[in-house]
N, CA, C and O of each residue as an XYZ file, in Angstrom:
860
protein
N     113.316     43.109    116.783
C     112.668     41.919    116.272
C     112.331     42.101    114.785
O     111.888     43.175    114.377
N     112.540     41.056    113.976
C     112.297     41.146    112.541
C     110.874     40.711    112.211
O     110.228     40.027    113.004
N     110.395     41.107    111.048
C     109.022     40.810    110.672
C     108.915     39.706    109.629
O     107.809     39.391    109.188
N     110.034     39.108    109.222
C     110.005     38.086    108.178
C     109.678     36.719    108.783
O     110.488     35.793    108.740
N     108.480     36.616    109.342
C     108.039     35.416    110.054
C     107.803     34.267    109.079
O     107.074     34.423    108.100
N     108.415     33.119    109.340
C     108.230     31.923    108.529
C     107.764     30.798    109.440
O     108.542     30.280    110.241
N     106.502     30.421    109.322
C     105.949     29.439    110.240
C     106.288     28.011    109.851
O     106.046     27.088    110.629
N     106.840     27.811    108.673
C     106.991     26.454    108.156
C     108.328     25.815    108.471
O     108.527     24.651    108.123
N     109.239     26.501    109.100
C     110.528     25.890    109.421
C     111.126     26.579    110.641
O     110.718     27.676    111.025
N     112.103     25.904    111.238
C     112.794     26.488    112.370
C     113.758     27.557    111.893
O     114.413     27.401    110.862
N     113.839     28.622    112.634
C     114.655     29.758    112.229
C     116.129     29.401    112.147
O     116.669     28.729    113.025
N     116.774     29.861    111.077
C     118.223     29.680    110.929
C     118.980     30.938    111.328
O     120.208     30.975    111.251
N     118.263     31.960    111.751
C     118.905     33.196    112.159
C     119.296     33.132    113.625
O     118.470     32.776    114.466
N     120.537     33.469    113.948
C     120.939     33.508    115.357
C     120.405     34.751    116.049
O     120.110     35.760    115.408
N     120.287     34.660    117.360
C     120.003     35.831    118.163
C     118.630     36.445    118.026
O     118.484     37.645    118.257
N     117.601     35.669    117.655
C     116.266     36.252    117.591
C     115.343     35.552    118.576
O     115.472     34.349    118.801
N     114.417     36.292    119.162
C     113.479     35.750    120.138
C     112.671     34.627    119.502
O     112.153     34.770    118.394
N     112.570     33.507    120.216
C     111.951     32.315    119.641
C     111.140     31.562    120.687
O     111.564     31.421    121.834
N     109.969     31.081    120.278
C     109.134     30.209    121.106
C     109.420     28.767    120.690
O     109.295     28.413    119.518
N     109.806     27.939    121.666
C     110.172     26.554    121.392
C     109.199     25.584    122.054
O     108.684     25.849    123.140
N     108.955     24.466    121.393
C     108.261     23.332    121.993
C     108.974     22.062    121.562
O     109.242     21.874    120.375
N     109.283     21.188    122.511
C     109.871     19.901    122.171
C     109.244     18.836    123.061
O     108.914     19.100    124.217
N     109.079     17.627    122.515
C     108.225     16.612    123.121
C     108.956     15.284    123.278
O     109.817     14.933    122.470
N     108.599     14.555    124.330
C     109.176     13.238    124.601
C     108.660     12.209    123.596
O     107.529     12.313    123.120
N     109.482     11.230    123.281
C     109.088     10.147    122.382
C     107.760      9.528    122.815
O     107.564      9.207    123.987
N     106.861      9.367    121.860
C     105.580      8.684    122.075
C     104.782      9.294    123.235
O     103.911      8.639    123.808
N     105.082     10.534    123.570
C     104.365     11.261    124.629
C     104.441     10.543    125.980
O     103.507     10.607    126.779
N     105.542      9.874    126.221
C     105.745      9.209    127.509
C     105.857     10.275    128.592
O     106.554     11.274    128.415
N     105.169     10.063    129.716
C     105.081     11.081    130.773
C     106.315     11.070    131.677
O     106.217     10.827    132.879
N     107.458     11.333    131.087
C     108.726     11.316    131.826
C     108.721     12.334    132.956
O     109.199     12.047    134.054
N     108.181     13.527    132.696
C     108.274     14.612    133.670
C     107.118     14.624    134.668
O     106.997     15.552    135.468
N     106.265     13.591    134.623
C     105.243     13.466    135.662
C     105.884     13.097    136.995
O     105.305     13.335    138.055
N     107.072     12.518    136.941
C     107.847     12.232    138.142
C     108.578     13.516    138.548
O     109.383     14.029    137.772
N     108.314     14.040    139.741
C     108.902     15.326    140.145
C     110.419     15.393    140.039
O     110.960     16.431    139.656
N     111.108     14.323    140.364
C     112.573     14.379    140.302
C     113.064     14.542    138.868
O     114.082     15.195    138.637
N     112.351     13.955    137.896
C     112.722     14.127    136.494
C     112.426     15.548    136.022
O     113.201     16.132    135.264
N     111.305     16.096    136.475
C     110.966     17.480    136.123
C     111.986     18.445    136.726
O     112.377     19.421    136.086
N     112.412     18.170    137.950
C     113.445     18.989    138.582
C     114.732     18.972    137.760
O     115.339     20.013    137.512
N     115.134     17.780    137.344
C     116.378     17.641    136.589
C     116.269     18.313    135.227
O     117.241     18.890    134.739
N     115.089     18.242    134.609
C     114.884     18.906    133.319
C     114.981     20.416    133.472
O     115.634     21.081    132.667
N     114.342     20.959    134.493
C     114.390     22.406    134.705
C     115.811     22.866    134.978
O     116.261     23.872    134.429
N     116.515     22.132    135.825
C     117.897     22.500    136.149
C     118.793     22.389    134.927
O     119.648     23.246    134.702
N     118.602     21.335    134.132
C     119.403     21.147    132.928
C     119.169     22.284    131.938
O     120.116     22.801    131.346
N     117.918     22.667    131.761
C     117.592     23.770    130.854
C     118.260     25.066    131.305
O     118.887     25.764    130.508
N     118.120     25.373    132.577
C     118.714     26.604    133.096
C     120.231     26.592    132.955
O     120.830     27.587    132.549
N     120.843     25.473    133.289
C     122.293     25.352    133.215
C     122.800     25.534    131.789
O     123.785     26.236    131.565
N     122.135     24.909    130.830
C     122.581     24.999    129.443
C     122.386     26.396    128.870
O     123.270     26.917    128.191
N     121.239     27.004    129.138
C     121.011     28.341    128.594
C     121.985     29.350    129.187
O     122.442     30.259    128.494
N     122.299     29.195    130.452
C     123.310     30.074    131.055
C     124.665     29.858    130.395
O     125.371     30.824    130.103
N     125.035     28.614    130.159
C     126.328     28.312    129.546
C     126.424     28.919    128.146
O     127.444     29.504    127.782
N     125.358     28.774    127.374
C     125.382     29.273    125.997
C     125.200     30.785    125.912
O     125.426     31.375    124.856
N     124.796     31.416    127.009
C     124.582     32.847    126.977
C     123.264     33.229    126.334
O     123.130     34.330    125.801
N     122.284     32.328    126.379
C     120.958     32.608    125.823
C     120.091     33.285    126.877
O     120.186     32.975    128.064
N     119.261     34.196    126.443
C     118.280     34.808    127.337
C     117.078     33.875    127.456
O     116.622     33.313    126.460
N     116.572     33.712    128.667
C     115.377     32.912    128.904
C     114.300     33.816    129.489
O     114.496     34.442    130.530
N     113.161     33.875    128.804
C     112.088     34.774    129.242
C     110.908     34.021    129.843
O     110.139     34.602    130.608
N     110.752     32.773    129.522
C     109.686     31.967    130.121
C     109.932     30.507    129.777
O     110.500     30.195    128.731
N     109.498     29.605    130.671
C     109.556     28.177    130.375
C     108.561     27.441    131.260
O     108.116     27.955    132.287
N     108.221     26.224    130.840
C     107.427     25.327    131.662
C     107.785     23.892    131.286
O     107.988     23.575    130.114
N     107.858     23.035    132.292
C     108.089     21.607    132.088
C     106.773     20.899    132.373
O     106.313     20.874    133.515
N     106.167     20.326    131.342
C     104.922     19.583    131.488
C     105.228     18.078    131.475
O     106.390     17.679    131.393
N     104.194     17.256    131.554
C     104.409     15.819    131.694
C     105.246     15.183    130.608
O     106.103     14.346    130.894
N     105.006     15.574    129.349
C     105.758     14.960    128.248
C     106.324     15.984    127.260
O     106.699     15.621    126.146
N     106.387     17.240    127.651
C     106.960     18.233    126.750
C     107.395     19.464    127.551
O     107.043     19.626    128.719
N     108.157     20.307    126.897
C     108.534     21.582    127.490
C     108.257     22.699    126.489
O     108.319     22.495    125.277
N     107.951     23.873    127.015
C     107.851     25.101    126.229
C     108.863     26.087    126.790
O     109.110     26.105    127.996
N     109.442     26.896    125.937
C     110.275     27.996    126.415
C     110.287     29.137    125.420
O     110.116     28.938    124.218
N     110.487     30.313    125.929
C     110.685     31.512    125.120
C     112.090     31.995    125.422
O     112.390     32.404    126.544
N     112.947     31.946    124.416
C     114.361     32.245    124.641
C     114.935     33.008    123.456
O     114.370     33.022    122.363
N     116.066     33.637    123.708
C     116.811     34.328    122.653
C     118.185     33.673    122.564
O     119.016     33.870    123.450
N     118.441     32.891    121.504
C     119.762     32.283    121.358
C     120.839     33.359    121.259
O     120.560     34.478    120.830
N     122.058     33.030    121.649
C     123.149     33.996    121.484
C     123.433     34.216    120.004
O     122.983     33.436    119.164
N     124.161     35.254    119.682
C     124.463     35.564    118.289
C     125.236     34.445    117.600
O     125.261     34.372    116.372
N     125.864     33.578    118.381
C     126.667     32.502    117.807
C     125.868     31.242    117.495
O     126.433     30.266    117.002
N     124.548     31.243    117.776
C     123.743     30.039    117.591
C     122.396     30.376    116.961
O     121.846     31.456    117.177
N     121.873     29.424    116.172
C     120.491     29.552    115.734
C     119.607     28.659    116.589
O     120.096     27.977    117.489
N     118.320     28.660    116.314
C     117.368     27.910    117.127
C     117.662     26.422    117.131
O     117.585     25.781    118.179
N     117.998     25.863    115.979
C     118.240     24.428    115.887
C     119.438     24.004    116.724
O     119.380     23.002    117.437
N     120.509     24.757    116.637
C     121.709     24.399    117.393
C     121.501     24.550    118.896
O     122.020     23.759    119.683
N     120.745     25.562    119.287
C     120.471     25.723    120.707
C     119.686     24.527    121.236
O     120.003     24.000    122.302
N     118.668     24.098    120.502
C     117.861     22.984    120.953
C     118.609     21.658    120.884
O     118.337     20.761    121.683
N     119.544     21.512    119.948
C     120.391     20.323    119.935
C     121.094     20.160    121.275
O     121.115     19.076    121.858
N     121.673     21.264    121.751
C     122.390     21.210    123.016
C     121.473     20.945    124.192
O     121.786     20.120    125.050
N     120.346     21.635    124.242
C     119.405     21.480    125.356
C     118.851     20.064    125.397
O     118.841     19.436    126.456
N     118.389     19.553    124.262
C     117.777     18.227    124.217
C     118.792     17.127    124.484
O     118.525     16.191    125.239
N     119.952     17.245    123.865
C     120.951     16.196    124.015
C     121.465     16.051    125.433
O     121.575     14.941    125.953
N     121.776     17.171    126.051
C     122.318     17.102    127.408
C     121.236     16.716    128.418
O     121.521     16.018    129.391
N     120.014     17.159    128.197
C     118.930     16.747    129.098
C     118.725     15.240    129.039
O     118.527     14.597    130.069
N     118.774     14.680    127.843
C     118.598     13.226    127.702
C     119.702     12.472    128.426
O     119.436     11.494    129.126
N     120.933     12.921    128.262
C     122.049     12.215    128.902
C     122.001     12.350    130.421
O     122.518     11.495    131.139
N     121.389     13.407    130.902
C     121.276     13.599    132.350
C     120.095     12.825    132.944
O     120.179     12.334    134.069
N     119.012     12.717    132.201
C     117.771     12.171    132.752
C     117.614     10.675    132.523
O     117.219      9.953    133.438
N     117.914     10.197    131.324
C     117.664      8.787    130.989
C     118.292      7.813    131.991
O     117.636      6.836    132.351
N     119.536      8.030    132.464
C     120.111      7.075    133.425
C     119.324      6.949    134.725
O     119.484      5.958    135.437
N     118.485      7.919    135.051
C     117.724      7.894    136.298
C     116.303      7.357    136.128
O     115.567      7.240    137.108
N     115.910      7.030    134.898
C     114.544      6.592    134.660
C     114.319      5.159    135.149
O     115.212      4.320    135.030
N     113.140      4.875    135.696
C     112.822      3.503    136.100
C     112.635      2.609    134.876
O     112.498      3.096    133.754
N     112.633      1.313    135.103
C     112.578      0.353    134.000
C     111.324      0.508    133.141
O     111.388      0.334    131.924
N     110.190      0.831    133.752
C     108.961      0.911    132.969
C     108.996      2.061    131.965
O     108.525      1.921    130.836
N     109.558      3.200    132.382
C     109.666      4.319    131.445
C     110.718      4.041    130.378
O     110.528      4.395    129.214
N     111.808      3.421    130.759
C     112.832      3.078    129.763
C     112.269      2.120    128.722
O     112.587      2.230    127.538
N     111.434      1.183    129.160
C     110.836      0.221    128.235
C     109.942      0.931    127.221
O     109.958      0.600    126.035
N     109.161      1.909    127.688
C     108.291      2.657    126.785
C     109.100      3.462    125.774
O     108.736      3.544    124.601
N     110.184      4.047    126.231
C     111.022      4.837    125.329
C     111.806      3.960    124.370
O     112.071      4.366    123.238
N     112.184      2.755    124.806
C     113.038      1.897    123.990
C     112.350      1.457    122.707
O     113.015      1.220    121.699
N     111.017      1.346    122.734
C     110.288      0.974    121.522
C     110.511      2.013    120.440
O     110.806      1.672    119.295
N     110.370      3.279    120.801
C     110.567      4.362    119.852
C     112.038      4.566    119.518
O     112.377      4.983    118.411
N     112.904      4.272    120.472
C     114.335      4.433    120.217
C     114.772      3.558    119.060
O     115.609      3.957    118.251
N     114.202      2.358    118.982
C     114.558      1.470    117.886
C     114.090      1.964    116.540
O     114.627      1.568    115.505
N     113.084      2.835    116.545
C     112.538      3.335    115.295
C     113.259      4.572    114.783
O     113.438      4.731    113.576
N     113.677      5.455    115.698
C     114.251      6.725    115.219
C     115.604      7.075    115.826
O     116.112      8.179    115.624
N     116.186      6.140    116.566
C     117.559      6.299    117.075
C     117.690      7.366    118.154
O     118.808      7.759    118.488
N     116.587      7.844    118.705
C     116.657      8.794    119.806
C     116.388      8.076    121.112
O     115.702      7.053    121.119
N     116.905      8.579    122.209
C     116.734      7.921    123.500
C     115.638      8.538    124.348
O     115.133      7.884    125.260
N     115.250      9.799    124.070
C     114.239     10.437    124.902
C     113.323     11.374    124.122
O     112.106     11.330    124.301
N     113.880     12.213    123.268
C     113.088     13.239    122.595
C     112.660     12.820    121.197
O     113.329     12.019    120.545
N     111.539     13.370    120.745
C     111.181     13.251    119.343
C     112.221     13.987    118.502
O     112.847     14.942    118.963
N     112.394     13.530    117.264
C     113.387     14.148    116.394
C     113.056     15.619    116.136
O     113.916     16.492    116.252
N     111.832     15.867    115.795
C     111.438     17.226    115.451
C     111.108     18.049    116.689
O     110.705     17.513    117.722
N     111.282     19.328    116.568
C     110.811     20.261    117.582
C     110.226     21.462    116.857
O     110.409     21.620    115.650
N     109.536     22.287    117.585
C     108.885     23.443    116.985
C     109.544     24.717    117.469
O     109.731     24.902    118.671
N     109.896     25.594    116.552
C     110.392     26.912    116.946
C     109.693     27.967    116.112
O     109.655     27.886    114.884
N     109.139     28.959    116.795
C     108.392     30.022    116.120
C     109.049     31.355    116.438
O     109.061     31.765    117.598
N     109.593     32.040    115.448
C     110.200     33.349    115.692
C     109.167     34.359    116.182
O     108.037     34.388    115.694
N     109.557     35.179    117.139
C     108.675     36.207    117.685
C     108.804     37.465    116.822
O     109.910     37.932    116.550
N     107.652     38.008    116.396
C     107.709     39.113    115.439
C     107.357     40.471    116.045
O     107.635     41.502    115.433
N     106.746     40.493    117.244
C     106.402     41.775    117.849
C     106.133     41.586    119.339
O     106.090     40.460    119.835
N     105.953     42.698    120.043
C     105.754     42.655    121.493
C     104.472     41.926    121.867
O     104.431     41.208    122.867
N     103.435     42.106    121.075
C     102.163     41.428    121.371
C     102.339     39.917    121.332
O     101.851     39.209    122.213
N     103.025     39.431    120.327
C     103.271     37.990    120.210
C     104.153     37.503    121.354
O     103.938     36.419    121.895
N     105.137     38.304    121.715
C     106.026     37.975    122.831
C     105.214     37.771    124.110
O     105.364     36.755    124.789
N     104.363     38.727    124.434
C     103.552     38.641    125.651
C     102.569     37.476    125.585
O     102.327     36.809    126.591
N     102.004     37.230    124.407
C     101.064     36.116    124.250
C     101.745     34.789    124.542
O     101.156     33.921    125.187
N     102.968     34.621    124.079
C     103.674     33.359    124.298
C     104.076     33.189    125.764
O     104.027     32.081    126.298
N     104.472     34.283    126.413
C     104.780     34.188    127.853
C     103.543     33.742    128.617
O     103.616     32.846    129.458
N     102.408     34.366    128.327
C     101.173     34.009    129.013
C     100.751     32.575    128.700
O     100.273     31.859    129.579
N     100.927     32.161    127.452
C     100.581     30.795    127.055
C     101.416     29.783    127.830
O     100.886     28.797    128.342
N     102.715     30.027    127.915
C     103.612     29.128    128.635
C     103.199     29.019    130.095
O     103.080     27.916    130.628
N     102.986     30.137    130.731
C     102.664     30.135    132.153
C     101.274     29.566    132.448
O     101.028     29.067    133.546
N     100.368     29.639    131.471
C      99.008     29.130    131.684
C      98.906     27.624    131.466
O      97.888     27.028    131.819
N      99.924     26.997    130.897
C      99.866     25.558    130.597
C      99.454     24.701    131.785
O      98.494     23.939    131.663
N     100.125     24.785    132.925
C      99.745     23.920    134.050
C      98.368     24.242    134.621
O      97.708     23.361    135.172
N      97.928     25.489    134.498
C      96.594     25.850    134.967
C      95.549     25.178    134.081
O      94.592     24.588    134.581
N      95.734     25.270    132.770
C      94.797     24.639    131.839
C      94.777     23.125    132.002
O      93.750     22.485    131.775
N      95.906     22.554    132.395
C      95.996     21.100    132.575
C      95.453     20.655    133.930
O      95.411     19.458    134.213
N      95.037     21.603    134.771
C      94.484     21.264    136.070
C      95.517     20.892    137.115
O      95.192     20.245    138.111
N      96.770     21.299    136.894
C      97.847     20.949    137.818
C      97.996     21.964    138.950
O      98.645     21.678    139.956
N      97.406     23.133    138.794
C      97.463     24.165    139.826
C      96.354     25.170    139.549
O      95.789     25.200    138.456
N      96.052     25.982    140.537
C      95.025     27.008    140.362
C      95.615     28.313    139.861
O      94.985     29.032    139.086
N      96.836     28.618    140.308
C      97.522     29.827    139.875
C      98.837     29.448    139.211
O      99.535     28.542    139.667
N      99.169     30.144    138.136
C     100.384     29.815    137.395
C     101.626     29.868    138.282
O     102.524     29.040    138.138
N     101.682     30.823    139.186
C     102.867     30.994    140.022
C     103.011     29.912    141.084
O     104.027     29.858    141.776
N     102.004     29.048    141.222
C     102.096     27.950    142.189
C     102.726     26.699    141.597
O     102.978     25.738    142.324
N     102.985     26.689    140.294
C     103.553     25.509    139.646
C     105.073     25.562    139.740
O     105.701     26.509    139.266
N     105.648     24.557    140.343
C     107.081     24.532    140.622
C     107.933     24.613    139.350
O     108.937     25.325    139.323
N     107.537     23.889    138.299
C     108.389     23.740    137.122
C     108.028     24.740    136.029
O     107.862     24.378    134.864
N     107.914     25.977    136.421
C     107.558     27.057    135.519
C     108.288     28.315    135.957
O     108.656     28.461    137.123
N     108.493     29.219    135.013
C     109.135     30.486    135.351
C     108.163     31.489    135.936
O     108.575     32.571    136.355
N     106.876     31.156    135.975
C     105.893     32.125    136.472
C     106.226     32.597    137.884
O     106.177     33.794    138.164
N     106.560     31.671    138.769
C     106.849     32.070    140.155
C     108.120     32.913    140.242
O     108.285     33.699    141.175
N     109.017     32.748    139.268
C     110.260     33.513    139.279
C     109.998     34.995    139.037
O     110.755     35.845    139.506
N     108.926     35.309    138.305
C     108.545     36.690    138.080
C     108.151     37.367    139.391
O     108.258     38.586    139.526
N     107.696     36.565    140.354
C     107.221     37.093    141.634
C     108.262     36.957    142.751
O     108.036     37.405    143.875
N     109.400     36.337    142.435
C     110.368     36.015    143.487
C     111.722     36.680    143.293
O     112.721     36.230    143.855
N     111.762     37.733    142.512
C     113.015     38.452    142.326
C     114.014     37.755    141.430
O     115.204     38.070    141.461
N     113.541     36.799    140.623
C     114.423     36.062    139.714
C     114.196     36.471    138.261
O     114.512     35.720    137.338
N     113.652     37.656    138.070
C     113.339     38.116    136.721
C     113.770     39.559    136.556
O     113.605     40.375    137.463
N     114.322     39.868    135.399
C     114.766     41.222    135.088
C     114.169     41.615    133.736
O     114.270     40.859    132.770
N     113.553     42.784    133.665
C     112.869     43.172    132.439
C     113.823     43.461    131.292
O     113.382     43.595    130.150
N     115.103     43.560    131.563
C     116.065     43.801    130.495
C     116.728     42.521    129.985
O     117.193     42.477    128.847
N     116.773     41.480    130.821
C     117.489     40.267    130.411
C     116.772     38.963    130.748
O     117.346     37.887    130.584
N     115.550     39.042    131.209
C     114.774     37.834    131.432
C     115.061     37.160    132.766
O     115.398     37.822    133.748
N     114.924     35.830    132.794
C     115.152     35.065    134.012
C     116.605     35.198    134.444
O     117.520     35.041    133.635
N     116.809     35.486    135.715
C     118.165     35.609    136.263
C     118.630     34.210    136.671
O     118.241     33.691    137.717
N     119.460     33.618    135.833
C     119.908     32.245    136.066
C     121.217     32.262    136.848
O     122.243     32.720    136.346
N     121.174     31.766    138.063
C     122.374     31.669    138.881
C     122.357     30.322    139.597
O     121.405     29.551    139.473
N     123.421     30.052    140.346
C     123.516     28.763    141.044
C     122.360     28.569    142.022
O     121.874     27.452    142.198
N     121.925     29.637    142.647
C     120.826     29.531    143.604
C     119.559     29.025    142.927
O     118.859     28.170    143.469
N     119.266     29.555    141.744
C     118.061     29.131    141.033
C     118.190     27.681    140.572
O     117.243     26.907    140.704
N     119.336     27.311    140.040
C     119.537     25.927    139.614
C     119.442     24.988    140.807
O     118.866     23.904    140.710
N     120.009     25.409    141.928
C     119.989     24.574    143.139
C     118.570     24.388    143.681
O     118.309     23.424    144.401
N     117.662     25.286    143.349
C     116.265     25.119    143.754
C     115.709     23.801    143.209
O     114.864     23.167    143.842
N     116.184     23.401    142.048
C     115.697     22.176    141.409
C     116.576     20.969    141.703
O     116.060     19.869    141.902
N     117.884     21.150    141.733
C     118.768     20.033    142.066
C     120.172     20.552    142.346
O     120.495     21.700    142.041
N     120.986     19.709    142.920
C     122.384     20.041    143.180
C     123.094     20.249    141.840
O     123.106     19.339    141.011
N     123.687     21.427    141.607
C     124.386     21.665    140.331
C     125.438     20.607    140.014
O     125.722     20.343    138.846
N     126.017     19.999    141.049
C     127.030     18.965    140.805
C     126.422     17.747    140.121
O     127.112     17.039    139.387
N     125.127     17.498    140.357
C     124.458     16.366    139.719
C     124.423     16.528    138.209
O     124.388     15.539    137.478
N     124.432     17.753    137.743
C     124.379     18.006    136.306
C     125.692     17.660    135.609
O     125.733     17.525    134.386
N     126.751     17.518    136.379
C     128.064     17.248    135.789
C     128.368     15.757    135.674
O     129.312     15.367    134.986
N     127.572     14.922    136.344
C     127.873     13.491    136.380
C     127.765     12.868    134.996
O     126.727     12.954    134.340
N     128.852     12.239    134.564
C     128.856     11.533    133.293
C     128.831     12.415    132.066
O     128.630     11.924    130.955
N     129.031     13.710    132.245
C     128.938     14.635    131.121
C     130.319     15.027    130.613
O     131.253     15.207    131.394
N     130.435     15.156    129.307
C     131.673     15.628    128.704
C     131.704     17.151    128.749
O     130.652     17.790    128.742
N     132.896     17.741    128.795
C     132.986     19.211    128.792
C     132.327     19.802    127.549
O     132.435     19.249    126.455
N     131.647     20.924    127.728
C     130.977     21.580    126.604
C     131.920     22.533    125.896
O     132.808     23.128    126.508
N     131.712     22.667    124.598
C     132.466     23.627    123.807
C     131.496     24.684    123.287
O     130.550     24.355    122.571
N     131.717     25.938    123.635
C     130.821     26.991    123.132
C     130.840     27.029    121.613
O     131.894     26.812    121.016
N     129.710     27.298    120.968
C     129.669     27.393    119.506
C     130.494     28.568    119.018
O     130.539     29.612    119.667
N     131.147     28.402    117.874
C     131.995     29.450    117.319
C     131.242     30.289    116.298
O     131.442     31.501    116.222
N     130.386     29.661    115.522
C     129.628     30.390    114.509
C     128.290     29.711    114.307
O     128.161     28.517    114.576
N     127.293     30.443    113.840
C     125.978     29.855    113.620
C     126.007     28.865    112.482
O     126.756     29.029    111.519
N     125.184     27.827    112.595
C     125.080     26.821    111.544
C     123.836     27.071    110.723
O     122.846     27.588    111.240
N     123.871     26.716    109.457
C     122.691     26.811    108.604
C     122.114     25.431    108.361
O     121.259     25.262    107.491
N     122.569     24.438    109.116
C     122.082     23.083    108.950
C     121.150     22.733    110.099
O     120.990     23.502    111.047
N     120.544     21.572    109.998
C     119.766     21.041    111.107
C     118.351     21.572    111.189
O     117.758     21.548    112.267
N     117.777     22.061    110.070
C     116.418     22.559    110.082
C     115.444     21.460    110.501
O     115.273     20.469    109.791
N     114.817     21.640    111.645
C     113.885     20.701    112.245
C     114.570     19.545    112.969
O     113.918     18.889    113.781
N     115.832     19.263    112.722
C     116.451     18.080    113.290
C     117.622     18.444    114.195
O     118.294     19.460    114.016
N     117.834     17.575    115.169
C     119.017     17.721    116.005
C     120.007     16.635    115.621
O     119.629     15.644    114.997
N     121.271     16.810    115.988
C     122.308     15.874    115.583
C     122.043     14.479    116.146
O     121.623     14.344    117.295
N     122.280     13.463    115.357
C     121.964     12.090    115.754
C     122.778     11.606    116.928
O     122.362     10.679    117.622
N     123.919     12.202    117.170
C     124.756     11.723    118.257
C     124.447     12.425    119.577
O     125.122     12.185    120.578
N     123.442     13.280    119.586
C     123.152     14.045    120.798
C     122.103     13.404    121.685
O     122.144     13.586    122.902
N     121.157     12.654    121.112
C     120.080     12.098    121.918
C     119.795     10.675    121.464
O     118.915     10.015    122.015
């Protein structure tokens, strides 16, 4: 882990441990509906596995997600989140009820996004203490929000995976079809989706922003 921590922008360096936060437009509670939270968790796991990113912790809250991940050497933080946000939106928005779509459509007209806010937050991890603090912060989110008494009891969090044999201290969350299927049928993730192309080289563009054609 490097010590050149820059809190004012998203990291352009590929392959470094990063704490991410990204939020739904206008804080609409899209993930308060369990089926949407399931689809978000499955989409996140599927994409990170495809890109070859390590996932060390995550949580899906009512209108935002947190994750601690290590992008592959071929991607920086911005490009990884472009893929995660864009594909999640294309998977989830078609299933939203009219009332949630109406709330999102107001903001869509303002910033051309269909589900996520344009900006997201990524904080490079600089040492083991910070790494552990972010894991604990992520897992404590639903407890602080009053959604459960114990972190491991929250379905849409990696906390229970630490206790269920789905975690490895050398490579993080063990993402396989069984884990994705816990949240939804993996075939559901393929509906209406175009084939993905793995990134060839890291980009130095997109600081704070994701591509306009993704969400």
